[in-house]
N, C-alpha and C positions, 0 to 999 in steps of 0.2 A: 493458187495451188501450183507447185512446181511440175515440170514435165514428168519427172520420175514419179511423183505421187499421183498425178493425173492418170498416167498410163497404168500404174499398179491398180488404181481403183477401177479402171476400165477392164483390165484383164480379169479381175476377180468378180466383176459385176456384169456378166454377160447376159444380154436379154433379148435383143431384137431378132425376130424370126421371119425369114422369107422361104419360099419353097420353089425352087427352080431345078430342072433336071441336071445331071452331072456328065462325065467324060469316058473316053475309052483309052485303055493303056494295058501294057503287059507287065506283070509283076513277078516274072520268073516262074514260080511254082503255080500261080493261078492267073487267070485272065479276068480283068475287071472291065465291065462295059458301062460307059456313061457318056453323056454328050460333052464335047470338048469346050474348055474355057479359052477363048481367044485372048491374045495379049492386049487387044484393044479394049476388051471388056474387063475393067478393073475390079468389078464387084459381081460375084456370082455365088449362088448357093448350089452345091453339087450334092446329089444323092449318091453317096459313094458306096458301092456294093462291097460287102465282105465276102470271104470265101464261101460262106453258107448261104449267100444270096440276100442277107439282111442289108438294107441300105441305111447309111448313117448320114444325117444332115450335116453338111460341111460348108462353112462360110469361107470363101476365098477372097482376099483383099490384096490386089496386086498393085505395086507402084506404077505410076505412069512412066513411059519411056521404053527403051529398047530391052533392058534386062540382058540376060536372065538374072533372077533375083534369089537370094537366100530367103528362108522362111522361118517364122516363129510359129510353133504349133501349140495350141491350148485345147486340150480335150476336157470336157466338163459335164457333170450331171446336172449343173445348175442353169443350163441354157447358154448357147453360143452367143457371141456378140456381133454387133454390126460393124461395118467397115468404118463408119464415122468414129466409133470408139477406138479404132486402131490407126487413126490418121498419123499419129506421131511415129508409128513404125513405117508406114508406106512412104512418108515424107523423106525418110533417110535411106530408102532403098531396101526395105525388108518387107516381104509379103507376110501378111497375117492370115493364118489358117486356124479357124476355131470350129469345134465339132461337138455336137450333142452325142454323148455316149449312148450305147445301145439301149433302146427302150425308153429313152428320155426325150421329152419335147418332140421335135419333128423326126427323130430317128426311129427307124422301124425295129421290130424285134421285141423280145421280152427284157424287161428291166431285171438284170441278174446280179446287180450289186457288186461290181468290180470283177466278177468271175470271168468276163470275156475281154477284159481290157488289155491283157498282154498281146494277144493276137490282133485284136482290132487296132491297137496303137501301132503295132509294127506294120500292118498292112497299110495304114494311113501314111506312115513315113515313106514306104516304098512308092505309094501313089504320088506323093508330093515330089519326090526326087525324079520321077519319070515325066513330069509335066514340062511342056515347052517353055513355060515362063520361069522354071526353076533351074538354079545352078547346082542342085543336088546337095545343098547344105541346109540342115534343119536344126534348130534349137527348140527345146521344150521349156515351158514355164508354167507355174501355177502353185497354189498352196492348198492345204487341206485335202479335200477329195481330188482336186486338180493336181495335187502333188502325188497322191497315192497312185493315180494312173500313170504318172511318169515313172515311178519306181517299178511298176509292174511291166512296163514296156521295155525297160532298159536291158535286161539280160537277153542276148541274142538279137538285139535290134540291128537293123540294116546299117550300112556304113553312112547313110545319109544323116543319121543322128550324130551331131558334133558336140553338143554340150547340153546340160540341164540346169535349171534353176528351180529348186524344190523347197517349198516352205511348209512348215508345221504339218508334216506328213509321216507316214510309216511304211516300211517295206514288208510288214507282217500284220495282216488284218486280224488274225486270231489273237496274237499275244499282246497287241497294243491298242486294239480298237474294240473288238467284240468281247473278248475276255482279257482279264489281267489277273495273274496269280490263280488262274483257273476259275475266276468268278466273273459272271456276266456283268458287263458294264451297262447297266440299265439306262442311266441318264444319257449317256452318249449314244449308245446303239439304238435303243428303242425310240427315243425322242427324235433322233435324226431320221430314222426310217419313216416315222409318222409325218415329220415335217416335210420330207421329200416325197410323200405320197407313195411310199414303198412298203406298206405294212405286210405285204405277202412274204417278205423276207424275214420277218420276226421269228416265226416258228421254226423255219429251217435253221436259222442261226442258233436259237436257243437249244434246239435238239442236238446239235453237234458240239457238245461241251468238251469233248476230247480233241486234242490237237492231232488229228489224223489226216489221211489223204484227202478228205473233203476240203481241207483248207489249202491244199497245194497250189491251186491257181491264183491264190491271193497272198502268197508268200514268195519272196525271192532270196531268203536268207541262206539257201544252199546254192545259189546261182550267181554269186558275186563275180566268180571267175569269168563269166560270160558278159560282164559289163565292160565297155571299152571307151567310156567318155568321161571327161572331167565334169564335175558338178559342184554347185554351191548348195549347201544344205543349211536352211535357216530354221531355228526353233527357239523355244523358251523354257526356262526352268519350271514354270507352272503350266506349261502346255499339256494338252491331253496326249500328245505324241512326243513328249520330251525324250523318252527312251528310244522310240523309233527313229527320231532324227539322228541321235548320236550313233545308234547301231548302224544305220544306213551309211553314215559318213565313214565309220570304221570299216564296214564291209567293203565299200567301194575303194577306200584308201589302202587297206592292208590285204584284201583278198581279190581285188578287182583285176581284170585282165589288162593287157597292154592298152594304154590310153587312159585308163582309170586309176590304176595303182599309183599312189604317190602324187596324184594330181587333183585332190579334193580340197574343198574349203568348207569349214564349219563356222557358223555364226550362231551363238547362243546368248540371248538376252534374258532379262528377268521376267519375260512376258508370259501371259496366259496364251490362249489361242489367237489373240489379236497381237500380231507382232508390231514392233516399233511404237509401243505405248509406254508412257511413264507411270500411269495409274495401274497398279497391280493389286487388286483386292483393296485393302485398307491402307496401303502404303503407296507413296509416290517416289519412284526411284529417279534421282537426278540424272540427266543426260542419257536416259535409257532409250530415247527416240533417235539417237544419233545414227546416221547411216554412213559408215565408213567404206563399205563395199558398194560402189555405185553400179546400179542396174544397167545403165546405158554403157558404161565402160565394159562390163561383162558381155553385153550383147554385141557391141561393136567388135570386141576382141575375138569373139567366137565366130561371127558371121560375116563381118565386113573386112577383116584383115586377111588379105589373100594368102599370107604365109600359113595361116591355120595353126600356128603354134601357141596361140593364146599367151604370149610372153608377158603381157601386162598383168593379166589375172594370175599367172603363175608366180609373179613376184609378191602377191598379197600374202600376209601371214596365213598359215594353214588353218589355225584355230583362232577365232576372235570371240572372246566371251566376256560377259559382264559379271564381275564379282560384287555381290550384294553386300551391304553393310547396314549398320543401324541407321534408321531414317529419323531425322529430326534431332540428332545429337551432334553438337559441334565437334569438328575434328575427328569424327568417327572414321576409322579406316574402312576402305571398300567403297562401294557405289562408284565403280570405275570400270572402264573397258581395259582388257588385257589381251595379249597375244601369246600364242604357244605354238610349238611345232607338232604337237600331238595331243590326244586326249586319252587319259588325264595328262595334265602338264608334267613335265619332268620335275622330279623332286618330291612328288606326292608319295606319302607312305600311309599304310592302313593302320589305324589305331582302334582296337576293340575297347569300347566303353561299356562296362558291365552293369547290369541291374543288381541292386543290393537290397537286403531285407528291410532296411529303414527307408525305402522309397527313394533311395539316392542312386546316382550314377557315379562310377569311379573307374579309373583305368586299372585298379587293382582287382584281381580275381576275388570272387566271393569265397567265403570259407565253407567248410564242410557242414556247418550249421545254418547255411543260408536260407533253406526252406523255400517258401514260395508265397504268392499272393493269389487268393481265389476271388473270382467275381462271377456273378450270375448273369447270363445272357438270355433274354426272353425275345424270341423272334417277333412277337406281336408288339414289341416296344423297342425297335432298333435304334441304336445310337445314330444321330443324324450327320449328314454331310454339312460341313461348314467350310466353304472355300476349297482351294486346291485346284486340281486339274479337271475342271468341269467345262462343259460346252454351253448348256442351256440354262444354267443357274449361276448364282454368284460364285466367282472363281478367285484364285490368287491367294495372296498372303493375308489371312484373316485370323482374328483372335479366337483361340480354341477353349477359352475358360468355361464356356457354357457346356461344352462336351466333357471336359476334364472333371467337372463337378458332378457328373452322373455316377450312380452307384455301380454301373456296369463298366467302368473305366478305371484302370490302375495307372498311376502316374509316378514317374521317377525323374528326379531333378538333380543336376549337378550343384556343387557349391557355387556361390557367386564368383565369377571369373575375376582374377586379379589382373589379368592382361588379356588382350584379344587373342582369339584362336581362329585360324582359317581352315575351313572345310571346303575343299575343291576336288571334285572327282565323282566317283560312283559310290553310292550309299547302299548298304544292305543291313538287314537285321537277322540275327540267329536267335530264335526264341524257342525255349523248351517249354512244353506244356504237358499236362495230363487233363483229361476231361472224362465225363460220364456219358457221352453221347457218341454215336458212330461217326459223326462228322460235324465240324463247325468251322468258322472263319476266324482268322486272327488279323487284326488291323493294327498297324504301327504308325504312329505319327512322330515326327521330329519337329520340335518348335524352338523358337528363339524367345526366351522370356526376358522382357524389358524390365528395367527397374521399377516401373509403375505397375507391374504385374501382368501386363498383356503377354499372352502366350501365342506368338505369331507363327503360323504354320510355315515350315520350310519345305518339307517333303513328307509323303506318306505312301503306304502301299497296303496290299491285302494278299492273303493266300487262303485257299480252301484246303483244310487239313487233309482231306482224302488224297491230295497230291504230294504228301510228305516224302514219298520215296520215288517220285517221278518228276524230276525238274523240267522235263520237256512237256509235261502235262498231256502225255499220250496214254497214260494208264492211271489207275486209281486203286486205292486200298483203304478200306474203312478202319476206324480206330477201335482199339480194345480199351474198355474202361480202366482207368488207373495206370495205363502204360505210358511212360514218358516218350514223347516224340519231338524231334528237332524239326522246326519249320524255318526255312530260309526265305526271306522276303527281299525282293529288289526294290529299293526305294528310289531308284533312278539317279540321274546326274544332277549336280548342283554346284554352285560356287557362292560361298557366303562367309563373312567374317563376323563371328559372335564377339561383340565388343566387351571390353572390361565393364564390370558392373552388371552384366547379363548372366543368365543361366542357360544351360542346354537342358532340354527336357524331352523325355520319351513317354508317350502315353500309349496304352494298349487296350483294345476292346475287341468285340467280335462283329461289328457291323459299321458300315459307312453308307447309309441309305439316304437318298436314292441314287448316289453314284453307282453303287453296286447292289445287285439283287440280294435279298435277305436269305441267309442259310436257315432252313427250317430245323436243322440239327437232327433230322430223322434218317438221313441217308438219301432223301430225295434232293434233287438239284435245286428245285425252286419251291417257294412257299405258295401253295395254291390259294386262290381266292376263297375266303371264308374259313380257312384253317389257321390255327395259331402256332403250329409247330411244337417242338419239344424244348423245354427249358434246359440249358446247359450250365453246368457248374465246372468252370475251367480254372485250373491253377497255372500261373506263370512261375516256372521254377527258376531259381537263381542260387545255386549252390556250387560247390567245387566240381561235382560230377555233371552238373547241368548249367553251365555258365551262360545264361542268356545275355546277349549283348547287341548293341548297335555298332556296326563297323564303319568308322568315319575315315574318309580319305583326307588327310590333313597335310598342310604345308608346314615346314619348320616354323618355330615360334618367331615372332617379330624381334 
């Protein structure tokens, strides 16, 4: 295993735990007391006090020699690592500091599920910078939960924070983790909380289905101006946090403060939550495991270059993304890495592709006699999840024909393509509905239909109809029977070339279980155990006055 891969594995698989007292230092607004780590003692566990007195178990691995040294900080709910796991860092003169977040493993306090990570992370940065072995320069690293804590600590972080390397994470726990489109992400949230032995957080999360002040501590979307560091943001088109990764990059890049604005880098592969893999669901994407942005170059440029200008990393392409193509077809365009100066890339334009009454898709508007298609949704028999952005079940690019064959799914397909078309950028759907219940969900899937009939998932999303007039999900209004409502769904970012001989397909239904909780259609937020809910009869409208469409970000024709 290469040094890069070995260290990535070590940083994500933190495990060994020791318990030794910590140090004393001044942090400006608060004084923290603990036992000092001498420079001769290169391995220590410090119980680092936070301003409220809670102590966090912090592993400190210091290079041998005179120092002072820069440091790489990893904060994690999965267990901090041992110094042996970080020998590659200390050998090149970088201290490794790993910490159990509040309430996890050897750290004290209550497990509050990211809600204390902004202050705890910033206090830890201040502490590192004040140590005798530290030269005051700190980088942060980690993916998934270890990436979320990085985003949360960034706004208003002390000057000690010099750069971040964040993988498959989100800056907004409400919109991208616990809820999406106003719908509870059951498979991701509930299973993760159970797996991490945090079931006490399930009911509070479920109870706060509105995007209100409760979620402020775990969102930084209004605080990008207070971020002052360059960062590398890594994600994947099929990742659970694809939208979060792109949004964070854009927030840091376009709204960030001095030191952040214009100094971000985005890497997006075809991956699910496991980055740098070629196997994505049922497809194997060639060259998808290529690592063009070297971790060690980034780390050295940030912490070891005395100039501090990160000139090597600054020369990297701003956006490095993988354009998917037909897999297994000779000379199919796509399946390659590309570079761009921004996201979406220059030259992209939005093309509405409309639903038509003959179950077709077309760029032409439907006529006044377009009508609609009605389907019946029974909460006791929800349409299932097959692939996509999942964490604990099969994910990625998977064949949707079993879903499309159900009676509660309506399907719209384009003609067979005469030439390839490229879709690169952000996707959304604008769907007009009427229904006979006070609330229901709408699920939209975009698929690539191969000549052999496989309907391979590209992107999908969901929205709870009660949020039809509230795009920030901070308010809700129930539906009136028979009244048309426009629902706008964010299908996320992607890059794919639909090859000649393929079709573009959109399917619509009202559930995606168990990725998302089931809508009982009664006005209640959740289907209670033992209850069957209310059957909904929902019509998808597609006429001149209600032109339902999927809006594709497209590149000019080949």
